[in-house]
mmCIF entry with sequence, helices, sheets and N, C-alpha, C, O atoms, coordinates in Angstrom:
data_MODEL
# 
_entry.id   MODEL 
# 
_entity.id                         1 
_entity.type                       polymer 
_entity.pdbx_number_of_molecules   1 
# 
_entity_poly.entity_id                      1 
_entity_poly.type                           'polypeptide(L)' 
_entity_poly.nstd_linkage                   no 
_entity_poly.nstd_monomer                   no 
_entity_poly.pdbx_seq_one_letter_code       MPAGSSPMRERQYEHIKDSHEDRGVSKEKLEERAARTVNKQRAEHGEPKTSGKS 
_entity_poly.pdbx_seq_one_letter_code_can   MPAGSSPMRERQYEHIKDSHEDRGVSKEKLEERAARTVNKQRAEHGEPKTSGKS 
_entity_poly.pdbx_strand_id                 A 
# 
loop_
_entity_poly_seq.entity_id 
_entity_poly_seq.num 
_entity_poly_seq.mon_id 
_entity_poly_seq.hetero 
1 1  MET n 
1 2  PRO n 
1 3  ALA n 
1 4  GLY n 
1 5  SER n 
1 6  SER n 
1 7  PRO n 
1 8  MET n 
1 9  ARG n 
1 10 GLU n 
1 11 ARG n 
1 12 GLN n 
1 13 TYR n 
1 14 GLU n 
1 15 HIS n 
1 16 ILE n 
1 17 LYS n 
1 18 ASP n 
1 19 SER n 
1 20 HIS n 
1 21 GLU n 
1 22 ASP n 
1 23 ARG n 
1 24 GLY n 
1 25 VAL n 
1 26 SER n 
1 27 LYS n 
1 28 GLU n 
1 29 LYS n 
1 30 LEU n 
1 31 GLU n 
1 32 GLU n 
1 33 ARG n 
1 34 ALA n 
1 35 ALA n 
1 36 ARG n 
1 37 THR n 
1 38 VAL n 
1 39 ASN n 
1 40 LYS n 
1 41 GLN n 
1 42 ARG n 
1 43 ALA n 
1 44 GLU n 
1 45 HIS n 
1 46 GLY n 
1 47 GLU n 
1 48 PRO n 
1 49 LYS n 
1 50 THR n 
1 51 SER n 
1 52 GLY n 
1 53 LYS n 
1 54 SER n 
# 
_struct_asym.id          A 
_struct_asym.entity_id   1 
# 
loop_
_struct_conf.conf_type_id 
_struct_conf.id 
_struct_conf.pdbx_PDB_helix_id 
_struct_conf.beg_label_comp_id 
_struct_conf.beg_label_asym_id 
_struct_conf.beg_label_seq_id 
_struct_conf.pdbx_beg_PDB_ins_code 
_struct_conf.end_label_comp_id 
_struct_conf.end_label_asym_id 
_struct_conf.end_label_seq_id 
_struct_conf.pdbx_end_PDB_ins_code 
_struct_conf.beg_auth_comp_id 
_struct_conf.beg_auth_asym_id 
_struct_conf.beg_auth_seq_id 
_struct_conf.end_auth_comp_id 
_struct_conf.end_auth_asym_id 
_struct_conf.end_auth_seq_id 
_struct_conf.pdbx_PDB_helix_class 
_struct_conf.details 
_struct_conf.pdbx_PDB_helix_length 
HELX_P HELX_P1 AA1 PRO A 7  ? ASP A 22 ? PRO A 7  ASP A 22 1 ? 16 
HELX_P HELX_P2 AA2 LYS A 27 ? GLU A 44 ? LYS A 27 GLU A 44 1 ? 18 
# 
_struct_conf_type.id          HELX_P 
_struct_conf_type.criteria    ? 
_struct_conf_type.reference   ? 
# 
loop_
_atom_site.group_PDB 
_atom_site.id 
_atom_site.type_symbol 
_atom_site.label_atom_id 
_atom_site.label_alt_id 
_atom_site.label_comp_id 
_atom_site.label_asym_id 
_atom_site.label_entity_id 
_atom_site.label_seq_id 
_atom_site.pdbx_PDB_ins_code 
_atom_site.Cartn_x 
_atom_site.Cartn_y 
_atom_site.Cartn_z 
_atom_site.occupancy 
_atom_site.B_iso_or_equiv 
_atom_site.pdbx_formal_charge 
_atom_site.auth_seq_id 
_atom_site.auth_comp_id 
_atom_site.auth_asym_id 
_atom_site.auth_atom_id 
_atom_site.pdbx_PDB_model_num 
ATOM 1   N N  . MET A 1 1  ? 0.812   -1.162  -0.008 1.00 0.00 ? 1  MET A N  1 
ATOM 2   C CA . MET A 1 1  ? -0.006  -0.015  -0.006 1.00 0.00 ? 1  MET A CA 1 
ATOM 3   C C  . MET A 1 1  ? 0.885   1.239   -0.009 1.00 0.00 ? 1  MET A C  1 
ATOM 4   O O  . MET A 1 1  ? 1.946   1.261   0.614  1.00 0.00 ? 1  MET A O  1 
ATOM 5   N N  . PRO A 1 2  ? 0.441   2.261   -0.708 1.00 0.00 ? 2  PRO A N  1 
ATOM 6   C CA . PRO A 1 2  ? 1.193   3.510   -0.713 1.00 0.00 ? 2  PRO A CA 1 
ATOM 7   C C  . PRO A 1 2  ? 1.232   4.157   0.696  1.00 0.00 ? 2  PRO A C  1 
ATOM 8   O O  . PRO A 1 2  ? 0.309   3.998   1.494  1.00 0.00 ? 2  PRO A O  1 
ATOM 9   N N  . ALA A 1 3  ? 2.261   4.843   0.951  1.00 0.00 ? 3  ALA A N  1 
ATOM 10  C CA . ALA A 1 3  ? 2.378   5.547   2.255  1.00 0.00 ? 3  ALA A CA 1 
ATOM 11  C C  . ALA A 1 3  ? 1.235   6.579   2.328  1.00 0.00 ? 3  ALA A C  1 
ATOM 12  O O  . ALA A 1 3  ? 0.902   7.211   1.325  1.00 0.00 ? 3  ALA A O  1 
ATOM 13  N N  . GLY A 1 4  ? 0.662   6.738   3.480  1.00 0.00 ? 4  GLY A N  1 
ATOM 14  C CA . GLY A 1 4  ? -0.395  7.680   3.668  1.00 0.00 ? 4  GLY A CA 1 
ATOM 15  C C  . GLY A 1 4  ? -1.801  7.170   3.347  1.00 0.00 ? 4  GLY A C  1 
ATOM 16  O O  . GLY A 1 4  ? -2.750  7.951   3.287  1.00 0.00 ? 4  GLY A O  1 
ATOM 17  N N  . SER A 1 5  ? -1.928  5.867   3.143  1.00 0.00 ? 5  SER A N  1 
ATOM 18  C CA . SER A 1 5  ? -3.264  5.341   2.879  1.00 0.00 ? 5  SER A CA 1 
ATOM 19  C C  . SER A 1 5  ? -4.118  5.406   4.101  1.00 0.00 ? 5  SER A C  1 
ATOM 20  O O  . SER A 1 5  ? -3.623  5.361   5.227  1.00 0.00 ? 5  SER A O  1 
ATOM 21  N N  . SER A 1 6  ? -5.403  5.511   3.881  1.00 0.00 ? 6  SER A N  1 
ATOM 22  C CA . SER A 1 6  ? -6.311  5.643   4.994  1.00 0.00 ? 6  SER A CA 1 
ATOM 23  C C  . SER A 1 6  ? -6.431  4.320   5.723  1.00 0.00 ? 6  SER A C  1 
ATOM 24  O O  . SER A 1 6  ? -6.212  3.267   5.124  1.00 0.00 ? 6  SER A O  1 
ATOM 25  N N  . PRO A 1 7  ? -6.780  4.348   7.029  1.00 0.00 ? 7  PRO A N  1 
ATOM 26  C CA . PRO A 1 7  ? -6.927  3.099   7.771  1.00 0.00 ? 7  PRO A CA 1 
ATOM 27  C C  . PRO A 1 7  ? -7.979  2.178   7.144  1.00 0.00 ? 7  PRO A C  1 
ATOM 28  O O  . PRO A 1 7  ? -7.861  0.955   7.219  1.00 0.00 ? 7  PRO A O  1 
ATOM 29  N N  . MET A 1 8  ? -8.976  2.752   6.545  1.00 0.00 ? 8  MET A N  1 
ATOM 30  C CA . MET A 1 8  ? -10.034 1.946   5.907  1.00 0.00 ? 8  MET A CA 1 
ATOM 31  C C  . MET A 1 8  ? -9.434  1.188   4.719  1.00 0.00 ? 8  MET A C  1 
ATOM 32  O O  . MET A 1 8  ? -9.713  0.002   4.543  1.00 0.00 ? 8  MET A O  1 
ATOM 33  N N  . ARG A 1 9  ? -8.650  1.827   3.939  1.00 0.00 ? 9  ARG A N  1 
ATOM 34  C CA . ARG A 1 9  ? -8.035  1.175   2.772  1.00 0.00 ? 9  ARG A CA 1 
ATOM 35  C C  . ARG A 1 9  ? -7.014  0.150   3.195  1.00 0.00 ? 9  ARG A C  1 
ATOM 36  O O  . ARG A 1 9  ? -6.842  -0.869  2.527  1.00 0.00 ? 9  ARG A O  1 
ATOM 37  N N  . GLU A 1 10 ? -6.316  0.410   4.322  1.00 0.00 ? 10 GLU A N  1 
ATOM 38  C CA . GLU A 1 10 ? -5.396  -0.560  4.840  1.00 0.00 ? 10 GLU A CA 1 
ATOM 39  C C  . GLU A 1 10 ? -6.092  -1.864  5.246  1.00 0.00 ? 10 GLU A C  1 
ATOM 40  O O  . GLU A 1 10 ? -5.616  -2.964  4.964  1.00 0.00 ? 10 GLU A O  1 
ATOM 41  N N  . ARG A 1 11 ? -7.222  -1.701  5.911  1.00 0.00 ? 11 ARG A N  1 
ATOM 42  C CA . ARG A 1 11 ? -8.030  -2.859  6.327  1.00 0.00 ? 11 ARG A CA 1 
ATOM 43  C C  . ARG A 1 11 ? -8.533  -3.622  5.106  1.00 0.00 ? 11 ARG A C  1 
ATOM 44  O O  . ARG A 1 11 ? -8.522  -4.853  5.085  1.00 0.00 ? 11 ARG A O  1 
ATOM 45  N N  . GLN A 1 12 ? -8.967  -2.893  4.106  1.00 0.00 ? 12 GLN A N  1 
ATOM 46  C CA . GLN A 1 12 ? -9.481  -3.469  2.877  1.00 0.00 ? 12 GLN A CA 1 
ATOM 47  C C  . GLN A 1 12 ? -8.386  -4.257  2.241  1.00 0.00 ? 12 GLN A C  1 
ATOM 48  O O  . GLN A 1 12 ? -8.614  -5.393  1.825  1.00 0.00 ? 12 GLN A O  1 
ATOM 49  N N  . TYR A 1 13 ? -7.192  -3.699  2.146  1.00 0.00 ? 13 TYR A N  1 
ATOM 50  C CA . TYR A 1 13 ? -6.035  -4.402  1.543  1.00 0.00 ? 13 TYR A CA 1 
ATOM 51  C C  . TYR A 1 13 ? -5.724  -5.699  2.243  1.00 0.00 ? 13 TYR A C  1 
ATOM 52  O O  . TYR A 1 13 ? -5.499  -6.722  1.596  1.00 0.00 ? 13 TYR A O  1 
ATOM 53  N N  . GLU A 1 14 ? -5.709  -5.664  3.597  1.00 0.00 ? 14 GLU A N  1 
ATOM 54  C CA . GLU A 1 14 ? -5.461  -6.862  4.360  1.00 0.00 ? 14 GLU A CA 1 
ATOM 55  C C  . GLU A 1 14 ? -6.506  -7.921  4.164  1.00 0.00 ? 14 GLU A C  1 
ATOM 56  O O  . GLU A 1 14 ? -6.198  -9.107  4.046  1.00 0.00 ? 14 GLU A O  1 
ATOM 57  N N  . HIS A 1 15 ? -7.753  -7.485  4.129  1.00 0.00 ? 15 HIS A N  1 
ATOM 58  C CA . HIS A 1 15 ? -8.889  -8.394  3.947  1.00 0.00 ? 15 HIS A CA 1 
ATOM 59  C C  . HIS A 1 15 ? -8.786  -9.109  2.554  1.00 0.00 ? 15 HIS A C  1 
ATOM 60  O O  . HIS A 1 15 ? -8.978  -10.320 2.447  1.00 0.00 ? 15 HIS A O  1 
ATOM 61  N N  . ILE A 1 16 ? -8.492  -8.349  1.554  1.00 0.00 ? 16 ILE A N  1 
ATOM 62  C CA . ILE A 1 16 ? -8.338  -8.947  0.218  1.00 0.00 ? 16 ILE A CA 1 
ATOM 63  C C  . ILE A 1 16 ? -7.157  -9.922  0.178  1.00 0.00 ? 16 ILE A C  1 
ATOM 64  O O  . ILE A 1 16 ? -7.264  -11.000 -0.407 1.00 0.00 ? 16 ILE A O  1 
ATOM 65  N N  . LYS A 1 17 ? -6.052  -9.557  0.786  1.00 0.00 ? 17 LYS A N  1 
ATOM 66  C CA . LYS A 1 17 ? -4.892  -10.428 0.841  1.00 0.00 ? 17 LYS A CA 1 
ATOM 67  C C  . LYS A 1 17 ? -5.258  -11.758 1.540  1.00 0.00 ? 17 LYS A C  1 
ATOM 68  O O  . LYS A 1 17 ? -4.907  -12.840 1.068  1.00 0.00 ? 17 LYS A O  1 
ATOM 69  N N  . ASP A 1 18 ? -5.946  -11.649 2.632  1.00 0.00 ? 18 ASP A N  1 
ATOM 70  C CA . ASP A 1 18 ? -6.361  -12.823 3.406  1.00 0.00 ? 18 ASP A CA 1 
ATOM 71  C C  . ASP A 1 18 ? -7.286  -13.718 2.568  1.00 0.00 ? 18 ASP A C  1 
ATOM 72  O O  . ASP A 1 18 ? -7.123  -14.938 2.571  1.00 0.00 ? 18 ASP A O  1 
ATOM 73  N N  . SER A 1 19 ? -8.244  -13.135 1.858  1.00 0.00 ? 19 SER A N  1 
ATOM 74  C CA . SER A 1 19 ? -9.174  -13.936 1.112  1.00 0.00 ? 19 SER A CA 1 
ATOM 75  C C  . SER A 1 19 ? -8.496  -14.646 -0.078 1.00 0.00 ? 19 SER A C  1 
ATOM 76  O O  . SER A 1 19 ? -8.823  -15.784 -0.414 1.00 0.00 ? 19 SER A O  1 
ATOM 77  N N  . HIS A 1 20 ? -7.546  -13.938 -0.696 1.00 0.00 ? 20 HIS A N  1 
ATOM 78  C CA . HIS A 1 20 ? -6.827  -14.589 -1.803 1.00 0.00 ? 20 HIS A CA 1 
ATOM 79  C C  . HIS A 1 20 ? -5.886  -15.668 -1.298 1.00 0.00 ? 20 HIS A C  1 
ATOM 80  O O  . HIS A 1 20 ? -5.698  -16.691 -1.957 1.00 0.00 ? 20 HIS A O  1 
ATOM 81  N N  . GLU A 1 21 ? -5.290  -15.443 -0.125 1.00 0.00 ? 21 GLU A N  1 
ATOM 82  C CA . GLU A 1 21 ? -4.423  -16.414 0.464  1.00 0.00 ? 21 GLU A CA 1 
ATOM 83  C C  . GLU A 1 21 ? -5.183  -17.709 0.761  1.00 0.00 ? 21 GLU A C  1 
ATOM 84  O O  . GLU A 1 21 ? -4.644  -18.800 0.574  1.00 0.00 ? 21 GLU A O  1 
ATOM 85  N N  . ASP A 1 22 ? -6.407  -17.597 1.214  1.00 0.00 ? 22 ASP A N  1 
ATOM 86  C CA . ASP A 1 22 ? -7.260  -18.771 1.478  1.00 0.00 ? 22 ASP A CA 1 
ATOM 87  C C  . ASP A 1 22 ? -7.471  -19.580 0.201  1.00 0.00 ? 22 ASP A C  1 
ATOM 88  O O  . ASP A 1 22 ? -7.682  -20.792 0.247  1.00 0.00 ? 22 ASP A O  1 
ATOM 89  N N  . ARG A 1 23 ? -7.412  -18.895 -0.937 1.00 0.00 ? 23 ARG A N  1 
ATOM 90  C CA . ARG A 1 23 ? -7.657  -19.594 -2.233 1.00 0.00 ? 23 ARG A CA 1 
ATOM 91  C C  . ARG A 1 23 ? -6.380  -20.202 -2.790 1.00 0.00 ? 23 ARG A C  1 
ATOM 92  O O  . ARG A 1 23 ? -6.410  -20.852 -3.835 1.00 0.00 ? 23 ARG A O  1 
ATOM 93  N N  . GLY A 1 24 ? -5.252  -19.999 -2.106 1.00 0.00 ? 24 GLY A N  1 
ATOM 94  C CA . GLY A 1 24 ? -3.987  -20.653 -2.527 1.00 0.00 ? 24 GLY A CA 1 
ATOM 95  C C  . GLY A 1 24 ? -3.204  -19.789 -3.557 1.00 0.00 ? 24 GLY A C  1 
ATOM 96  O O  . GLY A 1 24 ? -2.384  -20.332 -4.298 1.00 0.00 ? 24 GLY A O  1 
ATOM 97  N N  . VAL A 1 25 ? -3.427  -18.542 -3.611 1.00 0.00 ? 25 VAL A N  1 
ATOM 98  C CA . VAL A 1 25 ? -2.716  -17.638 -4.535 1.00 0.00 ? 25 VAL A CA 1 
ATOM 99  C C  . VAL A 1 25 ? -1.336  -17.367 -3.940 1.00 0.00 ? 25 VAL A C  1 
ATOM 100 O O  . VAL A 1 25 ? -1.217  -17.213 -2.724 1.00 0.00 ? 25 VAL A O  1 
ATOM 101 N N  . SER A 1 26 ? -0.290  -17.304 -4.769 1.00 0.00 ? 26 SER A N  1 
ATOM 102 C CA . SER A 1 26 ? 1.058   -17.005 -4.254 1.00 0.00 ? 26 SER A CA 1 
ATOM 103 C C  . SER A 1 26 ? 1.105   -15.642 -3.606 1.00 0.00 ? 26 SER A C  1 
ATOM 104 O O  . SER A 1 26 ? 0.292   -14.766 -3.900 1.00 0.00 ? 26 SER A O  1 
ATOM 105 N N  . LYS A 1 27 ? 2.096   -15.473 -2.695 1.00 0.00 ? 27 LYS A N  1 
ATOM 106 C CA . LYS A 1 27 ? 2.206   -14.233 -1.937 1.00 0.00 ? 27 LYS A CA 1 
ATOM 107 C C  . LYS A 1 27 ? 2.381   -13.014 -2.857 1.00 0.00 ? 27 LYS A C  1 
ATOM 108 O O  . LYS A 1 27 ? 1.755   -11.975 -2.650 1.00 0.00 ? 27 LYS A O  1 
ATOM 109 N N  . GLU A 1 28 ? 3.221   -13.155 -3.852 1.00 0.00 ? 28 GLU A N  1 
ATOM 110 C CA . GLU A 1 28 ? 3.465   -12.038 -4.784 1.00 0.00 ? 28 GLU A CA 1 
ATOM 111 C C  . GLU A 1 28 ? 2.220   -11.632 -5.518 1.00 0.00 ? 28 GLU A C  1 
ATOM 112 O O  . GLU A 1 28 ? 1.923   -10.446 -5.663 1.00 0.00 ? 28 GLU A O  1 
ATOM 113 N N  . LYS A 1 29 ? 1.478   -12.642 -5.989 1.00 0.00 ? 29 LYS A N  1 
ATOM 114 C CA . LYS A 1 29 ? 0.262   -12.347 -6.728 1.00 0.00 ? 29 LYS A CA 1 
ATOM 115 C C  . LYS A 1 29 ? -0.825  -11.722 -5.837 1.00 0.00 ? 29 LYS A C  1 
ATOM 116 O O  . LYS A 1 29 ? -1.509  -10.779 -6.235 1.00 0.00 ? 29 LYS A O  1 
ATOM 117 N N  . LEU A 1 30 ? -0.965  -12.276 -4.617 1.00 0.00 ? 30 LEU A N  1 
ATOM 118 C CA . LEU A 1 30 ? -2.033  -11.778 -3.778 1.00 0.00 ? 30 LEU A CA 1 
ATOM 119 C C  . LEU A 1 30 ? -1.766  -10.334 -3.318 1.00 0.00 ? 30 LEU A C  1 
ATOM 120 O O  . LEU A 1 30 ? -2.706  -9.553  -3.178 1.00 0.00 ? 30 LEU A O  1 
ATOM 121 N N  . GLU A 1 31 ? -0.515  -9.980  -3.087 1.00 0.00 ? 31 GLU A N  1 
ATOM 122 C CA . GLU A 1 31 ? -0.192  -8.595  -2.740 1.00 0.00 ? 31 GLU A CA 1 
ATOM 123 C C  . GLU A 1 31 ? -0.513  -7.621  -3.918 1.00 0.00 ? 31 GLU A C  1 
ATOM 124 O O  . GLU A 1 31 ? -1.047  -6.528  -3.730 1.00 0.00 ? 31 GLU A O  1 
ATOM 125 N N  . GLU A 1 32 ? -0.157  -8.083  -5.115 1.00 0.00 ? 32 GLU A N  1 
ATOM 126 C CA . GLU A 1 32 ? -0.430  -7.259  -6.308 1.00 0.00 ? 32 GLU A CA 1 
ATOM 127 C C  . GLU A 1 32 ? -1.944  -7.129  -6.518 1.00 0.00 ? 32 GLU A C  1 
ATOM 128 O O  . GLU A 1 32 ? -2.434  -6.033  -6.791 1.00 0.00 ? 32 GLU A O  1 
ATOM 129 N N  . ARG A 1 33 ? -2.659  -8.189  -6.397 1.00 0.00 ? 33 ARG A N  1 
ATOM 130 C CA . ARG A 1 33 ? -4.123  -8.165  -6.633 1.00 0.00 ? 33 ARG A CA 1 
ATOM 131 C C  . ARG A 1 33 ? -4.804  -7.248  -5.564 1.00 0.00 ? 33 ARG A C  1 
ATOM 132 O O  . ARG A 1 33 ? -5.694  -6.458  -5.877 1.00 0.00 ? 33 ARG A O  1 
ATOM 133 N N  . ALA A 1 34 ? -4.350  -7.391  -4.313 1.00 0.00 ? 34 ALA A N  1 
ATOM 134 C CA . ALA A 1 34 ? -4.940  -6.550  -3.258 1.00 0.00 ? 34 ALA A CA 1 
ATOM 135 C C  . ALA A 1 34 ? -4.663  -5.076  -3.508 1.00 0.00 ? 34 ALA A C  1 
ATOM 136 O O  . ALA A 1 34 ? -5.556  -4.236  -3.397 1.00 0.00 ? 34 ALA A O  1 
ATOM 137 N N  . ALA A 1 35 ? -3.415  -4.773  -3.846 1.00 0.00 ? 35 ALA A N  1 
ATOM 138 C CA . ALA A 1 35 ? -3.076  -3.359  -4.114 1.00 0.00 ? 35 ALA A CA 1 
ATOM 139 C C  . ALA A 1 35 ? -3.823  -2.791  -5.314 1.00 0.00 ? 35 ALA A C  1 
ATOM 140 O O  . ALA A 1 35 ? -4.295  -1.655  -5.274 1.00 0.00 ? 35 ALA A O  1 
ATOM 141 N N  . ARG A 1 36 ? -3.927  -3.559  -6.355 1.00 0.00 ? 36 ARG A N  1 
ATOM 142 C CA . ARG A 1 36 ? -4.662  -3.124  -7.531 1.00 0.00 ? 36 ARG A CA 1 
ATOM 143 C C  . ARG A 1 36 ? -6.168  -2.916  -7.231 1.00 0.00 ? 36 ARG A C  1 
ATOM 144 O O  . ARG A 1 36 ? -6.775  -1.951  -7.695 1.00 0.00 ? 36 ARG A O  1 
ATOM 145 N N  . THR A 1 37 ? -6.727  -3.807  -6.478 1.00 0.00 ? 37 THR A N  1 
ATOM 146 C CA . THR A 1 37 ? -8.159  -3.656  -6.148 1.00 0.00 ? 37 THR A CA 1 
ATOM 147 C C  . THR A 1 37 ? -8.394  -2.435  -5.300 1.00 0.00 ? 37 THR A C  1 
ATOM 148 O O  . THR A 1 37 ? -9.326  -1.671  -5.549 1.00 0.00 ? 37 THR A O  1 
ATOM 149 N N  . VAL A 1 38 ? -7.544  -2.238  -4.281 1.00 0.00 ? 38 VAL A N  1 
ATOM 150 C CA . VAL A 1 38 ? -7.702  -1.038  -3.405 1.00 0.00 ? 38 VAL A CA 1 
ATOM 151 C C  . VAL A 1 38 ? -7.467  0.248   -4.231 1.00 0.00 ? 38 VAL A C  1 
ATOM 152 O O  . VAL A 1 38 ? -8.204  1.224   -4.088 1.00 0.00 ? 38 VAL A O  1 
ATOM 153 N N  . ASN A 1 39 ? -6.473  0.236   -5.063 1.00 0.00 ? 39 ASN A N  1 
ATOM 154 C CA . ASN A 1 39 ? -6.252  1.471   -5.903 1.00 0.00 ? 39 ASN A CA 1 
ATOM 155 C C  . ASN A 1 39 ? -7.409  1.713   -6.830 1.00 0.00 ? 39 ASN A C  1 
ATOM 156 O O  . ASN A 1 39 ? -7.784  2.862   -7.060 1.00 0.00 ? 39 ASN A O  1 
ATOM 157 N N  . LYS A 1 40 ? -7.987  0.659   -7.372 1.00 0.00 ? 40 LYS A N  1 
ATOM 158 C CA . LYS A 1 40 ? -9.137  0.831   -8.262 1.00 0.00 ? 40 LYS A CA 1 
ATOM 159 C C  . LYS A 1 40 ? -10.309 1.428   -7.485 1.00 0.00 ? 40 LYS A C  1 
ATOM 160 O O  . LYS A 1 40 ? -10.962 2.353   -7.968 1.00 0.00 ? 40 LYS A O  1 
ATOM 161 N N  . GLN A 1 41 ? -10.575 0.916   -6.304 1.00 0.00 ? 41 GLN A N  1 
ATOM 162 C CA . GLN A 1 41 ? -11.660 1.397   -5.496 1.00 0.00 ? 41 GLN A CA 1 
ATOM 163 C C  . GLN A 1 41 ? -11.451 2.895   -5.148 1.00 0.00 ? 41 GLN A C  1 
ATOM 164 O O  . GLN A 1 41 ? -12.377 3.705   -5.200 1.00 0.00 ? 41 GLN A O  1 
ATOM 165 N N  . ARG A 1 42 ? -10.207 3.213   -4.796 1.00 0.00 ? 42 ARG A N  1 
ATOM 166 C CA . ARG A 1 42 ? -9.891  4.586   -4.428 1.00 0.00 ? 42 ARG A CA 1 
ATOM 167 C C  . ARG A 1 42 ? -10.103 5.518   -5.619 1.00 0.00 ? 42 ARG A C  1 
ATOM 168 O O  . ARG A 1 42 ? -10.677 6.597   -5.474 1.00 0.00 ? 42 ARG A O  1 
ATOM 169 N N  . ALA A 1 43 ? -9.647  5.106   -6.772 1.00 0.00 ? 43 ALA A N  1 
ATOM 170 C CA . ALA A 1 43 ? -9.842  5.918   -7.989 1.00 0.00 ? 43 ALA A CA 1 
ATOM 171 C C  . ALA A 1 43 ? -11.333 6.129   -8.321 1.00 0.00 ? 43 ALA A C  1 
ATOM 172 O O  . ALA A 1 43 ? -11.753 7.224   -8.697 1.00 0.00 ? 43 ALA A O  1 
ATOM 173 N N  . GLU A 1 44 ? -12.117 5.047   -8.170 1.00 0.00 ? 44 GLU A N  1 
ATOM 174 C CA . GLU A 1 44 ? -13.516 5.148   -8.486 1.00 0.00 ? 44 GLU A CA 1 
ATOM 175 C C  . GLU A 1 44 ? -14.255 6.109   -7.573 1.00 0.00 ? 44 GLU A C  1 
ATOM 176 O O  . GLU A 1 44 ? -15.256 6.712   -7.961 1.00 0.00 ? 44 GLU A O  1 
ATOM 177 N N  . HIS A 1 45 ? -13.753 6.242   -6.363 1.00 0.00 ? 45 HIS A N  1 
ATOM 178 C CA . HIS A 1 45 ? -14.388 7.155   -5.377 1.00 0.00 ? 45 HIS A CA 1 
ATOM 179 C C  . HIS A 1 45 ? -13.738 8.559   -5.362 1.00 0.00 ? 45 HIS A C  1 
ATOM 180 O O  . HIS A 1 45 ? -14.085 9.419   -4.553 1.00 0.00 ? 45 HIS A O  1 
ATOM 181 N N  . GLY A 1 46 ? -12.786 8.751   -6.289 1.00 0.00 ? 46 GLY A N  1 
ATOM 182 C CA . GLY A 1 46 ? -12.199 10.107  -6.402 1.00 0.00 ? 46 GLY A CA 1 
ATOM 183 C C  . GLY A 1 46 ? -11.262 10.473  -5.262 1.00 0.00 ? 46 GLY A C  1 
ATOM 184 O O  . GLY A 1 46 ? -11.042 11.656  -5.003 1.00 0.00 ? 46 GLY A O  1 
ATOM 185 N N  . GLU A 1 47 ? -10.716 9.497   -4.589 1.00 0.00 ? 47 GLU A N  1 
ATOM 186 C CA . GLU A 1 47 ? -9.780  9.769   -3.486 1.00 0.00 ? 47 GLU A CA 1 
ATOM 187 C C  . GLU A 1 47 ? -8.395  10.009  -4.068 1.00 0.00 ? 47 GLU A C  1 
ATOM 188 O O  . GLU A 1 47 ? -8.040  9.411   -5.084 1.00 0.00 ? 47 GLU A O  1 
ATOM 189 N N  . PRO A 1 48 ? -7.615  10.870  -3.442 1.00 0.00 ? 48 PRO A N  1 
ATOM 190 C CA . PRO A 1 48 ? -6.223  11.082  -3.895 1.00 0.00 ? 48 PRO A CA 1 
ATOM 191 C C  . PRO A 1 48 ? -5.363  9.850   -3.589 1.00 0.00 ? 48 PRO A C  1 
ATOM 192 O O  . PRO A 1 48 ? -5.717  9.032   -2.740 1.00 0.00 ? 48 PRO A O  1 
ATOM 193 N N  . LYS A 1 49 ? -4.236  9.730   -4.286 1.00 0.00 ? 49 LYS A N  1 
ATOM 194 C CA . LYS A 1 49 ? -3.361  8.584   -4.081 1.00 0.00 ? 49 LYS A CA 1 
ATOM 195 C C  . LYS A 1 49 ? -2.742  8.589   -2.667 1.00 0.00 ? 49 LYS A C  1 
ATOM 196 O O  . LYS A 1 49 ? -2.468  7.533   -2.096 1.00 0.00 ? 49 LYS A O  1 
ATOM 197 N N  . THR A 1 50 ? -2.533  9.774   -2.129 1.00 0.00 ? 50 THR A N  1 
ATOM 198 C CA . THR A 1 50 ? -2.020  9.892   -0.795 1.00 0.00 ? 50 THR A CA 1 
ATOM 199 C C  . THR A 1 50 ? -2.860  10.845  0.005  1.00 0.00 ? 50 THR A C  1 
ATOM 200 O O  . THR A 1 50 ? -3.528  11.710  -0.561 1.00 0.00 ? 50 THR A O  1 
ATOM 201 N N  . SER A 1 51 ? -2.842  10.707  1.303  1.00 0.00 ? 51 SER A N  1 
ATOM 202 C CA . SER A 1 51 ? -3.625  11.618  2.130  1.00 0.00 ? 51 SER A CA 1 
ATOM 203 C C  . SER A 1 51 ? -2.847  12.930  2.220  1.00 0.00 ? 51 SER A C  1 
ATOM 204 O O  . SER A 1 51 ? -1.646  12.984  1.956  1.00 0.00 ? 51 SER A O  1 
ATOM 205 N N  . GLY A 1 52 ? -3.554  13.963  2.592  1.00 0.00 ? 52 GLY A N  1 
ATOM 206 C CA . GLY A 1 52 ? -2.955  15.282  2.738  1.00 0.00 ? 52 GLY A CA 1 
ATOM 207 C C  . GLY A 1 52 ? -2.108  15.445  3.957  1.00 0.00 ? 52 GLY A C  1 
ATOM 208 O O  . GLY A 1 52 ? -1.405  16.448  4.085  1.00 0.00 ? 52 GLY A O  1 
ATOM 209 N N  . LYS A 1 53 ? -2.146  14.475  4.883  1.00 0.00 ? 53 LYS A N  1 
ATOM 210 C CA . LYS A 1 53 ? -1.439  14.549  6.133  1.00 0.00 ? 53 LYS A CA 1 
ATOM 211 C C  . LYS A 1 53 ? 0.005   14.123  5.935  1.00 0.00 ? 53 LYS A C  1 
ATOM 212 O O  . LYS A 1 53 ? 0.283   13.229  5.135  1.00 0.00 ? 53 LYS A O  1 
ATOM 213 N N  . SER A 1 54 ? 0.900   14.732  6.632  1.00 0.00 ? 54 SER A N  1 
ATOM 214 C CA . SER A 1 54 ? 2.358   14.360  6.546  1.00 0.00 ? 54 SER A CA 1 
ATOM 215 C C  . SER A 1 54 ? 2.777   13.620  7.785  1.00 0.00 ? 54 SER A C  1 
ATOM 216 O O  . SER A 1 54 ? 3.937   13.228  7.908  1.00 0.00 ? 54 SER A O  1 
# 
């Protein structure tokens, strides 16, 4: 996950990773799929890639 991601997106990322892991997907693939899914959701909702907080 990119630095500055919201706690909600972090939880979503972990949940997606866990669900793909249960299906037997390799670690590299599941991390990529989870990140892509979260980034897609963020883009669809018009959220910036990073939060405004430093």
